C-alpha positions as semicolon CSV with decimal commas, in nm:
position;residue;x (nm);y (nm);z (nm)
1;M;-0,081;1,329;-0,023
2;A;-0,206;1,080;0,232
3;R;-0,058;1,070;0,577
4;I;-0,023;0,706;0,683
5;I;0,100;0,665;1,038
6;G;0,269;0,330;1,093
7;L;0,207;0,261;1,462
8;T;0,437;0,003;1,610
9;G;0,622;-0,085;1,928
10;G;0,677;-0,392;2,140
11;I;0,414;-0,630;2,258
12;A;0,209;-0,480;2,546
13;T;0,355;-0,130;2,513
14;G;0,020;0,042;2,448
15;K;-0,032;0,046;2,071
16;S;-0,406;-0,020;2,112
17;T;-0,440;0,264;2,360
18;V;-0,280;0,501;2,109
19;S;-0,477;0,376;1,808
20;D;-0,806;0,384;2,000
21;Y;-0,739;0,744;2,105
22;L;-0,651;0,849;1,749
23;A;-0,968;0,688;1,616
24;Q;-1,192;0,841;1,884
25;Q;-1,037;1,186;1,906
26;Y;-0,945;1,249;1,541
27;H;-1,179;1,001;1,367
28;W;-0,889;0,862;1,168
29;P;-0,944;0,516;1,022
30;V;-0,735;0,249;1,190
31;F;-0,617;-0,063;1,009
32;D;-0,477;-0,332;1,236
33;A;-0,236;-0,612;1,139
34;D;-0,360;-0,826;1,428
35;I;-0,714;-0,821;1,284
36;Y;-0,586;-0,909;0,937
37;S;-0,380;-1,189;1,093
38;R;-0,689;-1,336;1,255
39;V;-0,883;-1,319;0,928
40;A;-0,594;-1,496;0,751
41;V;-0,646;-1,806;0,963
42;L;-1,025;-1,828;0,993
43;P;-1,163;-2,180;0,943
44;G;-1,172;-2,268;0,576
45;T;-0,901;-2,022;0,466
46;A;-0,577;-2,131;0,303
47;G;-0,388;-2,015;0,611
48;W;-0,605;-2,223;0,843
49;A;-0,563;-2,528;0,617
50;A;-0,184;-2,492;0,605
51;I;-0,162;-2,459;0,984
52;T;-0,391;-2,752;1,058
53;D;-0,206;-2,966;0,801
54;R;0,124;-2,887;0,972
55;Y;0,020;-2,919;1,337
56;G;-0,290;-3,137;1,329
57;P;-0,615;-3,111;1,522
58;E;-0,442;-3,038;1,854
59;V;-0,417;-2,671;1,749
60;L;-0,795;-2,647;1,705
61;L;-1,067;-2,556;1,953
62;A;-1,406;-2,731;1,956
63;D;-1,548;-2,475;1,709
64;H;-1,258;-2,547;1,466
65;T;-1,097;-2,207;1,519
66;L;-0,728;-2,204;1,601
67;N;-0,623;-2,244;1,961
68;R;-0,415;-1,927;1,970
69;A;-0,262;-2,013;2,307
70;K;-0,141;-2,351;2,180
71;L;-0,014;-2,197;1,857
72;G;0,159;-1,924;2,058
73;E;0,344;-2,184;2,261
74;I;0,471;-2,343;1,940
75;A;0,564;-2,012;1,778
76;F;0,735;-1,857;2,077
77;T;0,940;-2,162;2,172
78;H;1,056;-2,254;1,819
79;A;1,189;-1,968;1,605
80;N;1,170;-2,177;1,287
81;E;0,800;-2,246;1,347
82;R;0,733;-1,876;1,411
83;Q;0,905;-1,794;1,083
84;W;0,696;-2,056;0,903
85;L;0,374;-1,914;1,051
86;E;0,479;-1,562;0,952
87;S;0,544;-1,685;0,596
88;I;0,181;-1,799;0,584
89;I;0,027;-1,490;0,746
90;H;0,245;-1,193;0,641
91;P;0,164;-1,203;0,267
92;F;-0,208;-1,189;0,348
93;V;-0,155;-0,900;0,592
94;R;0,058;-0,712;0,338
95;K;-0,213;-0,755;0,072
96;C;-0,484;-0,627;0,311
97;F;-0,282;-0,318;0,399
98;A;-0,202;-0,247;0,033
99;Q;-0,570;-0,272;-0,057
100;D;-0,711;-0,073;0,236
101;L;-0,448;0,201;0,237
102;S;-0,472;0,260;-0,139
103;D;-0,800;0,450;-0,092
104;I;-0,674;0,684;0,181
105;T;-0,650;1,049;0,081
106;D;-0,612;1,210;0,424
107;T;-0,478;1,053;0,746
108;A;-0,497;0,691;0,857
109;V;-0,328;0,471;1,115
110;A;-0,175;0,133;1,030
111;V;-0,113;-0,063;1,351
112;I;0,167;-0,302;1,262
113;P;0,342;-0,462;1,561
114;L;0,603;-0,621;1,330
115;L;0,641;-0,319;1,102
116;F;1,020;-0,341;1,085
117;E;1,041;-0,719;1,117
118;A;0,806;-0,762;0,818
119;N;0,974;-0,476;0,627
120;L;0,652;-0,278;0,582
121;Q;0,798;0,071;0,637
122;K;0,744;0,166;0,272
123;M;0,367;0,132;0,320
124;V;0,360;0,424;0,566
125;S;0,465;0,788;0,552
126;E;0,581;0,809;0,914
127;V;0,657;0,566;1,195
128;W;0,534;0,611;1,552
129;V;0,684;0,378;1,812
130;V;0,513;0,323;2,147
131;T;0,757;0,228;2,420
132;C;0,767;0,163;2,794
133;S;1,004;0,000;3,039
134;L;1,077;-0,372;3,007
135;Q;0,927;-0,433;3,351
136;Q;0,604;-0,258;3,254
137;Q;0,593;-0,458;2,933
138;L;0,639;-0,785;3,125
139;D;0,379;-0,691;3,387
140;R;0,122;-0,586;3,126
141;L;0,179;-0,894;2,913
142;Q;0,160;-1,134;3,207
143;T;-0,161;-0,970;3,331
144;R;-0,330;-0,930;2,992
145;N;-0,245;-1,274;2,852
146;R;-0,217;-1,464;3,180
147;L;0,137;-1,574;3,101
148;T;0,421;-1,690;3,320
149;L;0,729;-1,468;3,339
150;E;0,915;-1,708;3,108
151;Q;0,633;-1,704;2,850
152;A;0,618;-1,324;2,856
153;Q;0,995;-1,299;2,819
154;A;0,989;-1,537;2,521
155;R;0,728;-1,324;2,344
156;I;0,922;-1,003;2,404
157;K;1,249;-1,166;2,298
158;S;1,091;-1,285;1,971
159;Q;1,049;-0,925;1,857
160;M;1,304;-0,668;1,751
161;P;1,434;-0,485;2,059
162;L;1,238;-0,170;2,141
163;A;1,558;0,036;2,143
164;A;1,617;-0,055;1,776
165;K;1,261;0,044;1,684
166;V;1,300;0,373;1,871
167;R;1,613;0,453;1,669
168;M;1,415;0,414;1,344
169;A;1,107;0,606;1,459
170;D;0,985;0,943;1,341
171;V;0,783;0,981;1,663
172;V;0,842;0,808;1,997
173;L;0,557;0,786;2,247
174;D;0,670;0,695;2,599
175;N;0,393;0,498;2,767
176;S;0,568;0,445;3,098
177;G;0,372;0,720;3,273
178;T;0,003;0,792;3,307
179;T;-0,258;0,778;3,033
180;A;-0,280;1,158;3,054
181;D;0,096;1,178;2,986
182;L;0,055;0,954;2,684
183;I;-0,240;1,154;2,549
184;E;-0,040;1,475;2,583
185;Q;0,237;1,323;2,367
186;I;-0,012;1,197;2,109
187;T;-0,182;1,536;2,084
188;A;0,152;1,708;2,028
189;K;0,225;1,486;1,728
190;A;-0,122;1,442;1,577
């Protein structure tokens, strides 16, 4: 039976660090919802057309790709718009996971930031949640995405609270220490 690790957590908690380590150290295939989400809205796709029809050319960059920063501002300041965007993107992401995971016979990692929010738990055999302190999450998000404190808080607030995800996890990885500490936890559960 395949072992499908559903890797989730809050924004900027370290999911990529964990998935990169699992891919490099154990050579497990990694399937990432964020990559599928980007493919869902490439120029010319149905998702791209729906988004540009709804918001107009102001959400496009010069090369006709979506201006993710502009779209993020819309999504993270208007819950109804975020829900609409998710209704466009989530079915595509779900289909990609179903297709790619169907061929797995050993171990694979499905990185799904909104695993619980999108109700995708049934696609995985175990759930790993990466967590850290709220302050670390805010600092990492502000630095990585060049956001104001208010923008970072809005993005964190838009997701299910980390404490709720931790309660539903099979494995909790605390990424509030050093990378070596995190790797030690990963190795113990891999």
